[in-house]
Structure formats: structure tokens, C-alpha cells
C-alpha positions in Angstrom: -9.1 -19.2 226.7 -12.8 -20.3 226.5 -14.5 -17.0 227.2 -15.5 -14.5 224.5 -14.6 -10.8 224.6 -14.4 -7.7 222.4 -11.5 -6.9 220.1 -8.4 -5.6 221.9 -5.6 -3.8 220.3 -2.2 -3.9 221.9 -1.4 -0.5 220.7 -3.3 2.8 220.6 -4.9 3.9 217.3 -3.1 6.5 215.5 -4.8 9.4 213.5 -3.8 9.7 209.9 -1.8 12.9 209.1 -3.1 15.4 206.6 -1.3 15.7 203.1 0.0 19.0 202.2 -0.5 20.7 198.8 2.3 19.7 196.3 5.1 22.1 195.5 4.0 22.1 191.8 0.5 23.0 192.5 1.7 25.8 194.9 4.0 27.3 192.4 1.6 27.0 189.5 -1.3 28.6 191.5 1.1 31.4 192.7 2.4 32.0 189.1 -1.1 32.0 187.6 -2.3 34.5 190.2 0.6 36.8 189.6 0.0 36.4 185.8 -3.6 37.2 185.9 -3.0 40.4 188.2 -0.2 41.5 185.8 -2.2 41.1 182.6 -5.2 42.7 184.2 -3.3 45.7 185.4 -1.6 45.9 181.8 -5.1 45.7 180.3 -6.5 48.4 182.5 -3.6 50.8 181.7 -3.8 50.2 178.0 -7.6 50.6 178.0 -7.2 54.0 180.0 -4.4 55.0 177.6 -6.5 54.4 174.6 -9.6 56.1 176.0 -7.3 59.2 176.5 -5.9 58.9 173.0 -9.4 58.6 171.5 -10.5 61.8 173.3 -7.3 63.5 172.0 -8.0 62.5 168.5 -11.7 63.7 168.9 -10.4 67.1 170.1 -8.3 67.4 167.2 -11.2 66.6 164.9 -13.3 69.1 166.8 -10.6 71.8 166.2 -10.9 71.0 162.4 -14.7 71.5 162.7 -14.3 74.9 164.2 -11.9 75.9 161.3 -14.5 74.6 158.8 -17.2 76.8 160.5 -15.0 79.9 160.6 -14.1 79.4 157.0 -17.9 79.4 156.2 -18.6 82.3 158.4 -19.4 85.9 157.3 -20.1 88.9 159.6 -22.0 91.9 158.2 -21.0 95.5 158.9 -23.8 95.5 161.4 -22.3 92.4 163.3 -24.9 89.9 162.1 -23.4 86.4 161.9 -24.1 84.3 158.7 -22.7 80.8 158.1 -22.8 79.1 154.8 -24.6 75.8 154.3 -21.7 74.2 152.7 -19.5 73.2 155.8 -17.3 70.7 154.3 -18.4 67.9 156.6 -21.8 66.0 156.2 -22.1 65.4 159.9 -22.4 69.1 160.6 -25.5 69.2 158.3 -27.2 65.8 159.2 -29.7 66.2 162.2 -28.8 64.0 165.2 -25.3 63.1 163.9 -23.8 63.6 167.3 -21.7 66.6 166.3 -23.3 69.9 166.9 -21.9 73.5 166.4 -23.0 76.7 168.0 -21.8 80.1 167.2 -22.9 83.0 169.4 -21.9 86.6 169.8 -23.4 89.4 171.9 -26.4 90.0 169.8 -26.5 87.0 167.4 -26.2 83.3 167.3 -26.2 80.3 164.8 -26.7 76.6 165.3 -25.6 74.0 162.7 -28.4 72.0 160.9 -27.2 68.9 162.8 -28.7 70.3 166.1 -32.1 70.5 164.7 -34.5 69.1 167.4 -31.8 68.7 169.8 -32.0 70.2 173.5 -28.3 71.2 173.8 -26.8 72.6 177.0 -26.5 76.3 177.2 -23.0 77.3 175.7 -20.6 79.4 177.6 -18.4 82.1 176.1 -14.7 82.2 175.6 -12.4 85.2 175.3 -10.8 86.0 172.0 -8.0 83.5 171.3 -9.0 81.2 174.2 -9.5 77.5 173.8 -11.1 75.0 176.2 -12.0 71.3 176.2 -14.2 69.8 178.8 -16.7 67.1 179.4 -20.3 68.0 180.3 -22.0 65.5 182.5 -25.7 64.5 181.9 -27.8 62.4 179.6 -26.4 62.1 177.2 -22.8 63.4 178.0 -21.0 65.8 175.7 -17.5 66.7 175.0 -17.2 70.4 174.4 -14.6 72.4 172.5 -14.8 76.2 172.7 -12.8 78.6 170.6 -13.1 82.5 171.3 -12.9 84.8 168.2 -12.5 88.5 167.9 -13.8 89.7 164.4 -12.7 93.1 163.3 -15.5 95.2 161.8 -15.0 97.9 159.1 -15.3 100.7 161.7 -12.3 99.2 163.5 -14.1 97.7 166.5 -13.9 94.1 167.4 -17.0 91.8 167.5 -16.3 88.9 170.0 -18.1 85.6 169.5 -17.5 82.0 170.4 -17.6 78.8 168.3 -18.6 75.8 170.4 -18.4 72.2 169.1 -20.4 69.6 171.1 -19.7 65.9 170.4 -21.8 63.2 171.9 -19.6 61.0 174.0 -21.2 57.9 172.4 -19.2 58.7 169.3 -16.2 57.1 171.2 -18.2 54.0 172.2 -17.7 51.8 169.1 -14.0 52.7 168.8 -13.4 52.1 172.5 -15.6 48.9 172.5 -13.7 47.4 169.5 -10.4 48.3 171.1 -11.4 46.6 174.4 -12.6 43.5 172.7 -9.5 43.1 170.7 -7.3 43.9 173.7 -8.8 41.4 176.2 -8.9 38.7 173.6 -5.2 39.3 172.8 -4.4 39.4 176.6 -6.3 36.2 177.1 -4.4 34.5 174.4 -1.1 35.8 175.7 -2.2 34.6 179.2 -3.0 31.1 178.0 0.3 30.9 176.2 2.2 32.1 179.3 0.2 29.8 181.5 1.2 26.8 179.3 4.8 28.0 179.2 4.9 28.4 183.0 3.5 24.8 183.4 6.2 23.5 181.1 8.9 25.5 182.9 7.7 24.1 186.3 7.5 20.7 184.9 11.0 20.8 183.7 12.3 22.6 186.8 10.8 20.1 189.1 11.6 17.0 187.1 14.8 16.3 189.2 12.7 16.4 192.4 10.3 13.9 190.8 13.4 11.7 189.9 14.7 11.8 193.4 11.2 11.0 194.8 11.0 8.0 192.5 14.5 6.8 193.3 13.6 7.2 197.1 10.6 5.0 196.5 12.7 2.4 194.8 15.0 2.3 197.8 12.1 2.0 200.1 10.8 -1.0 198.1 14.3 -2.4 198.0 14.8 -2.1 194.3 18.0 0.0 194.6 20.6 0.6 197.4 21.5 4.3 196.9 20.9 7.5 194.9 23.2 6.9 191.9 21.3 9.0 189.3 22.4 12.3 187.6 21.0 15.2 189.6 21.4 19.0 189.3 24.2 20.5 191.2 21.9 22.2 193.7 20.6 18.8 194.8 24.0 17.0 195.2 24.3 17.9 198.9 20.9 16.4 199.5 21.5 13.1 197.6 25.1 12.8 199.0 23.8 13.1 202.6 21.0 10.6 202.0 23.5 8.1 200.6 25.8 8.7 203.6 22.9 8.1 206.0 21.9 4.8 204.3 25.6 3.6 204.3 25.8 4.4 208.2 22.5 2.7 208.7 23.8 -0.5 206.8 27.1 -0.4 208.9 25.1 -0.1 212.1 23.0 -3.0 211.2 25.9 -5.2 210.4 27.6 -4.2 213.6 24.5 -4.9 215.7 23.8 -8.2 214.1 27.5 -9.2 214.7 27.5 -8.3 218.2 24.2 -10.1 218.9 25.4 -13.2 217.1 28.6 -13.1 219.2 26.7 -12.5 222.5 24.3 -15.4 221.8 27.1 -17.6 221.0 29.1 -16.6 224.0 26.3 -17.2 226.4 25.0 -20.4 224.9 27.9 -22.7 226.1 28.1 -21.4 229.7 24.4 -21.9 230.2 24.5 -25.4 228.7 27.4 -26.4 231.0 25.4 -25.0 234.1 22.3 -26.7 233.0 24.1 -30.0 232.5 25.7 -29.7 236.0 22.4 -29.1 237.5 21.0 -32.1 236.0 23.7 -34.3 237.8 23.3 -32.5 241.2 21.0 -33.9 243.8 21.0 -31.0 246.3 17.8 -29.3 247.5 18.6 -26.0 245.9 18.7 -27.5 242.3 15.0 -26.5 241.4 15.6 -23.0 242.5 18.9 -22.8 240.5 17.2 -24.4 237.5 14.6 -21.7 237.6 17.3 -19.1 237.7 18.9 -20.6 234.6 15.5 -20.7 232.9 15.0 -17.0 233.8 18.4 -16.2 232.4 17.6 -17.9 229.2 14.3 -16.1 229.0 15.9 -12.7 229.8 18.7 -13.2 227.2 16.3 -14.2 224.5 14.1 -11.2 225.2 16.9 -8.8 225.2 18.5 -10.2 222.0 15.1 -10.0 220.3 14.5 -6.5 221.4 18.0 -5.4 220.3 17.6 -7.1 217.0 14.2 -5.4 216.5 15.9 -2.0 217.0 18.3 -2.9 214.1 15.6 -3.7 211.5 16.4 -2.2 208.1 14.3 0.9 207.3 14.0 0.2 203.7 13.9 -3.7 203.0 13.2 -5.4 199.7 9.7 -6.9 199.5 9.4 -10.6 200.5 6.7 -13.0 199.1 4.6 -14.1 202.0 3.1 -17.3 200.5 6.3 -19.4 200.0 7.3 -18.7 203.6 3.8 -19.5 204.9 3.6 -22.8 202.9 7.0 -23.8 204.2 5.9 -23.3 207.8 2.5 -24.9 207.2 4.3 -28.1 205.8 6.4 -28.3 208.9 3.5 -27.7 211.4 1.5 -30.3 209.6 4.1 -32.9 210.4 4.7 -31.8 213.9 0.9 -31.8 214.8 -0.1 -34.5 212.5 -2.1 -36.4 215.2 -3.9 -33.2 216.4 -4.7 -31.1 213.3 -7.6 -31.6 211.2 -7.4 -28.7 208.9 -4.7 -26.0 208.3 -5.9 -23.6 205.6 -3.9 -20.9 203.8 -5.5 -18.0 201.9 -2.8 -15.8 200.6 -2.4 -14.2 197.2 0.8 -15.3 195.4 1.8 -11.7 194.7 1.3 -10.5 198.1 4.7 -9.3 199.9 5.9 -8.1 203.1 8.5 -5.3 203.4 11.0 -6.5 205.9 13.4 -9.2 206.8 12.4 -12.8 205.6 13.4 -14.2 209.0 11.3 -11.7 210.8 8.2 -12.8 208.7 9.0 -16.5 209.4 9.3 -15.8 213.1 6.0 -14.0 213.3 4.0 -16.4 211.2 5.8 -19.4 212.9 4.9 -18.3 216.6 1.3 -17.4 215.7 0.7 -20.6 213.7 2.5 -22.8 216.5 0.2 -21.1 219.2 -2.9 -21.7 217.1 -2.0 -25.3 216.6 -1.2 -25.8 220.2 -4.3 -24.1 221.7 -6.7 -25.1 219.0 -8.9 -28.1 218.6 -7.7 -29.0 215.2 -8.7 -26.2 212.9 -6.4 -23.4 212.0 -6.6 -20.8 209.2 -3.9 -18.4 208.0 -4.9 -15.6 205.7 -3.3 -12.3 204.5 -4.5 -9.3 202.4 -3.7 -5.7 201.6 -6.4 -3.0 202.0 -5.6 0.6 201.2 -1.9 -0.1 201.3 -2.1 -1.7 204.7 -1.0 -5.4 205.2 -2.8 -7.7 207.4 -1.6 -11.2 208.6 -4.4 -13.0 210.4 -4.2 -16.5 212.2 -7.3 -18.1 213.6 -8.2 -21.4 215.4 -11.1 -23.1 217.0 -9.9 -23.5 220.4 -11.9 -20.7 222.1 -11.7 -16.9 222.2 -9.6 -14.8 224.4 -11.3 -12.7 227.0 -10.6 -8.9 226.9 -8.8 -8.8 230.3 -6.5 -11.5 229.1 -5.6 -10.0 225.7 -3.0 -7.5 227.1 -1.5 -10.0 229.4 -0.7 -12.5 226.7 1.8 -10.1 225.0 3.7 -9.9 228.3 6.9 -11.9 228.5 6.3 -15.3 230.1 2.4 -15.1 230.0 0.7 -18.2 228.5 -2.7 -18.7 227.0 -3.1 -22.1 228.6 -1.4 -22.9 231.9 -1.9 -26.7 231.6 1.2 -28.7 231.9 0.4 -30.8 228.8 1.3 -27.9 226.6 5.0 -27.1 226.6 6.2 -23.6 226.3 7.6 -20.5 228.1 5.0 -17.9 227.1 7.5 -16.0 224.8 6.0 -16.5 221.4 3.2 -13.7 221.3 5.6 -11.4 223.1 8.2 -11.9 220.4 5.6 -11.4 217.7 4.3 -8.2 219.3 7.8 -6.8 219.6 8.6 -7.6 215.9 5.2 -6.1 214.9 5.9 -3.0 216.8 9.4 -2.7 215.4 7.7 -2.6 212.0 5.4 0.2 213.0 2.4 -2.2 213.2 -0.1 -3.3 215.8 -1.3 -6.6 217.1 -5.1 -7.0 217.3 -6.8 -9.9 219.3 -10.4 -10.7 218.7 -12.8 -13.6 218.0 -12.7 -15.9 214.9 -15.6 -17.3 213.0 -14.1 -20.7 213.6 -15.1 -20.4 217.3 -11.7 -19.5 218.7 -9.2 -16.7 218.8 -8.0 -14.6 216.0 -4.8 -12.7 216.1 -4.1 -10.1 213.4 -0.8 -8.2 212.7 -1.5 -5.1 210.8 1.2 -3.0 209.1 0.3 0.4 207.8 1.6 1.7 204.5 5.1 3.1 205.0 
């Protein structure tokens, strides 16, 4: 145990698993996406419907302008078209108003005063009694309403002419823009209200799941023994099955421990009788028989420890580490009073271990006992929690452990020092490793700054 070596872990490193997105985030994101798409489609549909409605209203207004122009129109006997200046709507007389009227027949035509200086599209003709409404593309774009008229002259003949009303499409712009602004503001406010309502609904709907998660966490920490809260009917099968599993686990633990205690008690007396008989015997086969008895004791101890490790409680109450450590240190200081110079303890009072108290005592006891045996008088015990992981570290000044020996030391019967002056069977570190493994941890052997070996038991957050 005097050569130095790199750190050696008795178990392979494990990769941390990724955390999935919470159910609440998933439902909220899905609900918000559906809400945004739904409100967007509703907004587009309302916008298109309003645009069609605005065009319909404009068409009705254009029909009114046609009737106003017809009311102000006079046809001479020769077929000349004359329109009075009083048209009844100032937009028809105001240049550049956006509303333009064109009356044209076979030989004559008339343009409203509003079309002065405007380069309007060439109007098309319509048959008598025919009406049409269309949109002319271009810059600017016009909405055109045509109405065909057949005027009867004094000689009985009909004079056909067409009244065309051209409206700049920009006339609809302010109306549509105002509607769109109000529409999207309203939909945005409605969307915000619905999103908040959805968040509240999800919070209330998932509250029982949060309560169950909290209760399970209390079971893991040992605060409660079962799920005895009031849960919704849909979750009762889940809570009932969890309680049943925990009851089965407790029953199995009690049965395992009872069987182990019975087995240990049953084997202790026969082995003691055999060993006492061997001490009185003088035959040449006594050493071999004594070795066989020792092997049986080691084997029984190992099997019992392994079976006990398999019966550990899944959810144990937290155990304060410092009181147990101080009790062990007090005993070891008496046992190794002539050998120890220092035995320091560095453990916060609130630090806890989730497991059985006797398992913690056995791990710390074996590690401290080995450190005192194989050290040169200086031993240090420290414990801390980092990112939820608990570390128990025991160090001495007796020399570091070489890398090729680190794995051998956790094997049953292997000893760190084969000198006869140090008593032991080589089971201490093996028992510690089995206990650490049973709790899902790992044992790491490396070098201490005291000049000797350091053994660290690390328990990941469960």
C-alpha cells in the first residue's frame, strides 16, 4: 500500500439521462398553437368577408350615382346628351375625388367634372337594361359599374347609351384598414384572454398530478408511508396500485430480514461447537478443518450481506450522518488510542443519508477501521453533497493504493496489508462495496493529500 497510482472506480461511469419536456409545457404549447391558428383563420375569414361587404356597399353607392346622373340627363331630339351641373353629390363635381362618371352614346359622350385631368380607362358599352360590375387592374385600380340605357326619341327610335361609374379602389382603403386594425386588436385581446384561461385550466387540471408527485417525493424522503390524499377518480387506480406495491415491498423486507436473522442464528451455534471441538483436537487435519470452518464463516457472512443488500428499502427516511460518525469515531479513538494521533471529522450537521442507519454505520465503520489499521496515525472523515450527490470520504496517511490493487481490494478476502500483525479477514472493503452498490453508488479509490489512500463512496441523487 505504499505505491501511488491513479484514481480507480470500482464501477463504470454512467451517462446522465436527458429530461423530457413537462406535460404542462407540451399541452400549453399545443393549445397556444391551435389557438393562434384558429384565431388567425377567423381573422382572415372576417377580413375577406368585410372586404366583400365593403365592395357590395360601394356597388350600391355606384348604382345611386347612376340614378343621380340619369335624373340630371337630357337628350335632345337630335340625340345630343346634356347633363345638368347639379348632380346631387359633390364628389361627382370635385376633380380627383376618386369617383368618375362617363356617359357615352353612339355619337356623343359626357364626363363628370370630377374626371377633369384624369386619364381614365376607355369605357365599354352595355346593352339597354344590362348591368355589370368588375375590377380593372392597373395603377390605380378601378371598380367599374356599367348600366345600359335605351332612350326613346320623339320619332319613336331608341338612342342607346351607357352610364359608367368608375371608383378608385383606394376609396375602400381607409375603411378596410380601420376594420383590420380593430379586428386584429380585438382578436389579440381575445387570444390573450383565452391563453390565460387555458393556462388556468391546465394549472387546475394538472394540480392532482402535482400533488401526487409531491406525495411521492415525500415517500422517497421518508416523510410519509403511503399515498393517502384525496385524488380524482381517474387517478385512484394509480394511487391504489402504488400503495399496494409499497405494502408488498415492506412485507418482503420484513420476510427477508426475518429469514436472514433466523439463518444467522441457526448457523452460529453449530459453527461455534465445531470450532470449540477443533480447538481441543490434536490431529494433523485440524488446521485444514479450521480453514474450512473459517471459509464457511466468510461465505455465510458474505451471502447474508448480499441478501440483506437486496432487501434494502427503496424509500428510506433521511438519516443524519454526523451523529453516527461521531459515535464511531469515539469508539475508534479508544480502540486505537496508542496508535492514532488525529482522527478528524468534517461533516455538516444537516447532512443526511437516505438509507438504513445500520447500513451507514457499517459502511463508515469498515472504512474508518481500515483507515486506522493501515494508517500511520492520521485519519480524516469528510462528507458533502454536490449537485444532489452525496460523497463520504475516508483518508489516512498510510500510503496510497496502486492502480492494479484497487480492484482486488474489493474482492472477498483480499487485504490491503498481508502482515500478520494486522488482524482481519479482508471482508471490510468488500462489504462496503456491496452496500454502496446496493444503494446505486460507486466506490472510488484514489490518493489523499495526507499521503495515504482515500476511499470515497458516492451516491447519486435518486
